[in-house]
C-alpha positions in Angstrom: 24.9 -18.9 -50.8 24.3 -19.4 -47.1 28.0 -19.1 -46.5 28.1 -15.8 -48.4 25.2 -14.5 -46.4 26.9 -15.4 -43.2 30.1 -13.8 -44.3 28.2 -10.7 -45.3 26.5 -10.5 -41.9 29.8 -11.0 -40.2 31.4 -8.2 -42.2 28.4 -5.9 -41.4 28.7 -6.8 -37.7 32.4 -6.1 -37.7 31.8 -2.8 -39.5 29.2 -1.8 -36.9 31.5 -2.8 -34.1 34.3 -0.7 -35.7 31.9 2.3 -36.1 30.7 1.9 -32.5 34.3 1.8 -31.3 35.1 4.9 -33.3 32.1 6.7 -31.9 33.1 5.7 -28.3 36.7 6.8 -28.9 35.5 10.2 -30.3 33.2 10.7 -27.3 36.0 9.9 -24.9 38.3 12.4 -26.7 35.6 15.0 -26.5 35.0 14.3 -22.8 38.7 14.5 -22.1 38.9 17.8 -24.0 36.0 19.2 -22.1 37.5 18.1 -18.7 40.8 19.8 -19.7 38.9 23.0 -20.6 37.0 22.8 -17.3 40.2 22.4 -15.3 41.8 25.3 -17.1 38.8 27.5 -16.4 38.8 26.5 -12.8 42.5 27.4 -12.6 41.9 30.8 -14.2 39.0 31.4 -11.7 41.1 30.5 -8.8 43.9 32.9 -10.0 41.4 35.7 -10.5 39.9 35.2 -7.0 43.4 35.2 -5.5 44.3 38.4 -7.3 41.0 40.0 -6.3 41.6 39.0 -2.6 45.1 40.5 -2.8 43.7 43.7 -4.3 41.0 43.9 -1.6 43.6 43.4 1.1 45.8 46.1 -0.4 42.8 48.5 -0.5 41.9 47.7 3.2 45.5 48.3 4.2 45.6 51.6 2.4 42.3 52.7 4.0 43.7 51.7 7.4 46.8 53.8 6.8 44.7 56.8 5.6 42.5 56.5 8.7 45.6 56.3 11.0 47.1 59.4 9.3 43.8 61.2 9.7 43.7 60.3 13.4 47.3 61.5 13.9 46.5 64.8 12.2 43.4 65.3 14.3 45.3 64.5 17.5 48.0 67.0 16.6 45.4 69.6 15.8 43.7 69.1 19.2 47.1 69.3 20.9 47.9 72.5 19.2 44.5 73.9 20.1 45.0 73.0 23.7 48.4 74.7 23.7 47.0 77.8 22.2 44.2 77.8 24.9 46.8 77.5 27.6 48.7 80.4 26.3 45.6 82.5 26.0 44.3 81.6 29.4 47.7 81.8 31.0 47.6 78.3 32.4 50.6 76.1 33.0 52.9 79.1 33.6 52.9 79.9 30.0 53.0 83.7 30.7 54.5 85.5 33.5 52.5 86.4 36.5 52.0 90.0 37.2 52.0 91.1 40.8 50.4 94.2 42.0 51.0 95.8 45.4 49.9 99.0 46.9 52.6 101.4 48.1 51.9 103.6 50.9 53.0 107.2 50.7 54.8 108.5 53.7 
């Protein structure tokens, strides 16, 4: 009877060890799966951030080009305005000089 009791206790101990090992294996598998998901999420975040940075760079470059074009147009407008003023005011030999002289009658 004592031998049977010892055998039964040994079987229970082995069953508990097997159950404990199964739980540990299941926890390890879950942890590995969570780590894999975390790595995948981090990769997706990094890709999204890189894409966002590229988009922001493109927007900044586009704004710079628009600003440069605006400045060129403004400079051209000012140059044309100065040319018109020169013509109106007769500066820079843009219109012929008229000379007047008095003739004496003999």
